[in-house]
Structure formats: structure tokens, C-alpha cells
N, C-alpha and C positions, 0 to 999 in steps of 0.2 A: 573551329573548338567554340563549343558553346556551353555556358554556365546556369544552373536551373537551381537556382532555391527552391526548395520544397519544404521547408522549415513549417510553414505558415499549416501543410495539411498534417503534422501530425505522425501516426502511426498510418495513415492510410494515404502513402504516398504511392506505394507501389504500381498500381495500373496508371497513374501517370505519369510515371517513369516508364513505363515500356510503351506509353501511347506516344511521348516524345520520341523514345528511341526508332519507332515505328516510322516515325517521320524522318530520320538521317537519311543519308547516304552511306552505299557500302563503305567501310574504311574510315568513316567520320567517327570522331571521338568527343564524347560528352561528358561534363561534369555536374554530378549533382550534388547536394548540400542537405541532408539532414537529421531532426533531431535522434540523438540515440536512445534516450530515456533508461532501459535497463539493458541495451546493447543487442536484444532480441533482433532488433532491426536492421542491425550488421551482419547477421548469418542469414537473415530472410530474405536482404536484399538482393549478397552474393547467390543466393539461390535462385531467387527471380530472375534474373538476369542471366543466369545458366540455364534455366531452363526456356527462357526465351529466346537461347541463340546466339546470343551475345557475349561479347568477352568482356570480363572484368580486368582493368589493367593493375589500377590501383584502388587499397581501401585504407583512407584514415583518418585520424582523429585531427578535428578541424580546431575545436576550443573544447571545453568543459563539457558544453551541452548537443557538442555539432559534429556530423560524420561527412566525409565526401569520400565518393568514388569515382572512379572515370571508366568509363565504359566506354567501348569500341565497337561499331556497328562492323560485323565482320560474319554476316549471313552473307551465304555464297561464296565465302572464302574455304580455301582447303583447311583441313586442320591440320 
């Protein structure tokens, strides 16, 4: 399990998050931190993860400005 701090990317972290997930092995879990701003990145990150075929395992507020999500590379696994 690796943790990735994407807060420095602001609202432009989605591509990097998917790029990182593409480098993980099947079954591997990653934690991503990002800034929430108006909360729209929370739903968008969940949508992006689902569309890419990964599994969102957890999504929670880290502090007043940041959010974290836990994502599993479940590509190839049966649903």
C-alpha cells in the first residue's frame, strides 16, 4: 500500500491519479490525498476511478481542506 499526496496539483490531479493506478499491480491498494475545495473533486474522483475500472474502497475527509480516497486495482478481477 502506497500513499500519494496530490494536493499540490489542485483540481488537476485526476490524470496523475489514473497514471499511478496504471502502474500498480492487480490487487494493490493506493491512498490518494487531494484538496476538496467546493467538494466537487470528491464525486469526480469517484467517477474517474469507476470509469477507469478500479475499485473505490473508502473516501473520507482528512482534515478541513483535504480528502483521502483508498483505491484498489481490481482490473481483471471478477465483479
